[in-house]
C-alpha positions in Angstrom: -71.2 -44.8 -68.6 -72.3 -42.5 -71.2 -75.8 -41.4 -70.5 -78.2 -40.1 -73.3 -78.6 -36.1 -73.6 -80.6 -34.3 -76.5 -78.3 -32.4 -78.6 -78.5 -28.7 -77.8 -82.3 -29.2 -76.4 -84.0 -25.7 -75.5 -86.0 -27.5 -72.6 -83.1 -30.0 -71.2 -85.0 -32.2 -69.0 -83.4 -31.6 -65.4 -83.7 -27.9 -66.1 -87.5 -28.2 -67.2 -88.4 -30.3 -63.9 -86.9 -27.9 -61.5 -88.5 -25.0 -63.1 -92.0 -27.1 -62.9 -90.6 -27.9 -58.8 -90.2 -24.5 -58.2 -93.3 -23.3 -60.0 -95.4 -25.8 -58.1 -93.9 -25.1 -54.3 -94.7 -21.4 -55.2 -98.1 -22.1 -56.0 -98.5 -24.6 -52.8 -96.8 -21.7 -50.6 -99.9 -19.4 -51.8 -102.4 -21.5 -51.3 -101.4 -23.2 -48.3 -100.9 -19.5 -46.7 -105.1 -19.3 -47.0 -105.3 -22.3 -44.3 -102.8 -20.8 -42.0 -100.2 -23.0 -43.2 -96.5 -21.3 -43.6 -94.3 -24.2 -45.9 -91.0 -21.2 -45.4 -91.8 -21.7 -41.2 -91.1 -25.8 -42.2 -88.8 -25.7 -44.9 -87.2 -22.0 -45.3 -83.4 -22.1 -44.1 -83.1 -20.8 -40.3 -80.3 -20.1 -38.6 -78.8 -23.7 -37.2 -79.3 -22.1 -33.1 -82.7 -21.9 -34.6 -85.4 -24.2 -32.9 -86.7 -24.2 -36.3 -83.8 -25.5 -38.1 -84.0 -29.1 -39.7 -80.6 -30.2 -41.9 -83.0 -30.8 -44.9 -83.7 -27.0 -45.0 -80.2 -27.1 -46.7 -82.1 -28.5 -49.9 -85.7 -27.4 -49.4 -85.0 -23.8 -49.0 -84.1 -23.7 -52.8 -87.2 -24.7 -53.8 -89.1 -21.4 -52.0 -90.0 -18.4 -53.1 -91.3 -15.2 -51.9 -94.7 -14.9 -52.7 -95.2 -11.5 -52.2 -93.5 -10.5 -55.7 -93.5 -12.9 -59.1 -89.8 -11.2 -59.6 -88.2 -13.6 -57.2 -89.3 -17.0 -58.7 -89.5 -15.7 -62.5 -86.1 -14.3 -62.3 -84.4 -16.8 -60.8 -86.1 -19.1 -63.1 -85.5 -17.0 -66.4 -81.7 -17.4 -65.6 -81.6 -21.1 -64.7 -82.9 -22.0 -68.4 -81.4 -19.5 -69.8 -78.1 -20.1 -68.7 -78.8 -23.7 -67.3 -79.8 -25.4 -70.3 -76.5 -25.2 -72.2 -74.7 -26.4 -69.4 -76.6 -29.7 -69.1 -76.5 -29.9 -73.2 -72.7 -29.6 -72.3 -72.8 -31.6 -68.9 -75.7 -33.9 -69.2 -78.6 -33.9 -66.7 -77.1 -35.9 -64.0 -74.1 -34.1 -63.6 -75.8 -30.8 -63.7 -78.4 -32.1 -60.9 -75.2 -33.1 -59.2 -73.5 -29.3 -59.5 -76.8 -27.8 -59.1 -77.6 -29.3 -55.6 -73.7 -28.6 -54.5 -73.7 -24.8 -55.3 -77.2 -24.3 -53.7 -76.3 -26.7 -50.3 -73.0 -24.5 -50.7 -75.1 -21.0 -50.7 -76.8 -22.1 -47.8 -73.5 -22.8 -45.9 -72.0 -19.4 -46.3 -75.5 -18.3 -45.1 -75.2 -19.5 -41.9 -71.7 -18.3 -41.5 -72.9 -14.8 -42.5 -75.8 -15.4 -40.1 -73.3 -16.3 -37.5 -71.1 -13.2 -37.5 -73.6 -11.1 -37.9 -75.6 -12.0 -34.9 -72.3 -12.5 -32.6 -72.7 -8.7 -31.0 -76.2 -9.5 -29.7 -75.7 -12.6 -29.0 -72.1 -11.7 -26.8 -73.6 -8.8 -25.3 -77.1 -11.2 -24.1 -74.5 -14.0 -22.5 -72.4 -11.0 -20.8 -75.6 -9.6 -19.3 -76.5 -13.7 -18.1 -73.4 -13.7 -16.9 -74.0 -10.8 -14.6 -73.0 -8.1 -16.5 -74.6 -4.6 -17.0 -78.0 -4.8 -18.9 -76.8 -1.4 -20.6 -74.4 -4.2 -22.8 -77.7 -4.4 -25.0 -78.3 -0.9 -25.5 -76.8 -0.9 -29.0 -79.6 -3.6 -30.2 -82.9 -2.7 -28.6 -85.0 -0.1 -29.7 -85.7 0.8 -26.0 -84.6 -0.1 -22.4 -86.0 -2.4 -20.4 -87.3 -0.5 -17.0 -88.1 -3.4 -14.9 -86.4 -6.3 -13.8 -85.0 -8.7 -16.9 -84.9 -12.2 -15.5 -82.6 -15.2 -16.9 -85.3 -16.2 -18.9 -86.0 -13.0 -20.6 -82.6 -12.9 -21.9 -82.8 -16.4 -22.9 -85.9 -15.7 -25.0 -84.5 -12.7 -26.1 -81.6 -15.1 -27.9 -84.1 -17.6 -29.1 -85.8 -14.6 -30.7 -82.2 -13.8 -32.5 -81.9 -16.7 -33.7 -85.5 -17.6 -35.4 -85.6 -14.7 -36.7 -82.9 -15.5 -39.7 -84.8 -17.5 -42.6 -83.6 -17.8 -46.0 -85.2 -19.7 -49.1 -84.9 -19.0 -53.1 -82.7 -20.5 -55.8 -80.5 -17.4 -55.9 -77.6 -19.0 -54.7 -77.9 -22.3 -57.1 -78.6 -19.7 -59.8 -75.2 -17.9 -59.2 -73.3 -20.9 -59.1 -75.1 -21.5 -62.9 -74.2 -18.2 -63.7 -70.3 -19.0 -63.0 -70.3 -22.2 -64.7 -71.6 -20.9 -67.9 -69.0 -18.0 -67.7 -66.1 -20.7 -67.4 -67.8 -23.5 -69.8 -68.4 -21.1 -72.4 -66.0 -17.7 -71.9 -66.8 -16.5 -75.4 -70.3 -16.3 -75.0 -71.5 -12.8 -75.5 -74.8 -11.5 -73.4 -76.6 -8.6 -74.0 -77.7 -6.6 -71.0 -81.3 -4.2 -71.6 -79.5 -1.4 -70.0 -76.3 -1.4 -72.0 -76.8 -2.0 -76.0 -73.4 -4.2 -76.9 -72.8 -7.5 -76.2 -70.7 -8.3 -72.9 -68.5 -11.5 -72.7 -69.3 -13.9 -70.3 -66.6 -13.6 -67.9 -67.0 -10.5 -67.7 -70.4 -10.2 -67.3 -70.1 -12.5 -64.1 -67.5 -11.3 -62.9 -68.9 -7.7 -62.3 -72.2 -9.5 -61.0 -70.0 -10.6 -58.4 -68.4 -7.8 -57.4 -71.4 -5.8 -57.0 -72.8 -8.6 -55.1 -69.8 -8.3 -52.3 -70.6 -4.6 -52.9 -73.5 -4.8 -51.5 -73.2 -7.8 -48.8 -70.3 -5.8 -47.3 -72.2 -2.5 -47.3 -75.4 -4.5 -45.6 -78.0 -2.4 -46.8 -80.9 -3.1 -44.5 -84.2 -3.6 -46.1 -83.3 -4.5 -49.1 -84.1 -8.2 -48.1 -81.5 -10.1 -50.0 -79.0 -12.8 -49.0 -75.4 -11.0 -51.3 -72.9 -13.6 -49.9 -75.3 -16.3 -50.2 -75.3 -16.0 -53.9 -71.3 -15.6 -54.1 -71.1 -18.8 -52.0 -73.1 -20.4 -54.6 -70.3 -19.4 -57.0 -67.3 -20.0 -54.4 -69.0 -23.8 -54.1 -69.2 -24.2 -57.8 -65.4 -22.8 -58.2 -64.9 -25.4 -56.3 -66.6 -28.4 -57.4 -65.3 -27.1 -61.4 -62.3 -26.8 -60.4 -62.1 -30.6 -58.8 -63.5 -32.2 -61.4 -61.0 -30.2 -63.8 -58.2 -31.8 -61.9 -60.0 -35.2 -62.4 -60.5 -35.0 -66.1 -63.7 -34.4 -65.9 -64.9 -30.9 -66.8 -66.3 -32.1 -69.9 -69.9 -33.7 -70.1 -68.4 -37.3 -71.7 -66.1 -38.8 -69.0 -66.8 -40.9 -65.9 -67.1 -39.2 -62.4 -66.8 -42.2 -60.1 
């Protein structure tokens, strides 16, 4: 079955609606903060062992952005429009929307794995102390060692704090998936960067960007507050889906994918 799609639309419907929903969610987050309502606490993606985790957060986190900086939502939505419009025009809205959600959810899955690896040492140390081990096993993870008795309840509360401290928001993972799709569908497209006054072919640009994200993620620069591996996760899941569609002879927009 064919689905209508306007040829070469400058603002195709799925892109337009995604931008509108993201902006409305951003404004709602700002407005509700004034009344003490923290949307991120409910809809941001929490670590799966946190009491605040809900499986729907794998979807809802993609529509929330940092309210302290306009740049977070602006650059995500600009990237969605700049690269996504050509993909939606090529694939059609339904297929693009499936791809967008798969890459966004995939980015969330990779972020969960990253968190699990990141907190494994401290959680292991807490469990060792709970099992009767030396409290000094926690020394590398505490600013100061407790001087009094530390109960099992205190240790369990510390573990919950470790779990609850992990939360992420933003459409960046899905946007990186969109970047990958753009490079694969339009390999001859040229991208101009402000600081490099020469055109760069899309695959080279995306490969360089991915390597930068990998470097930043491995280096683990504390304080940059960016989910680098989630970005790569969006690309990985996007690559898997595109290769699957290609295997099913469905890389173009006209084929049925059922």
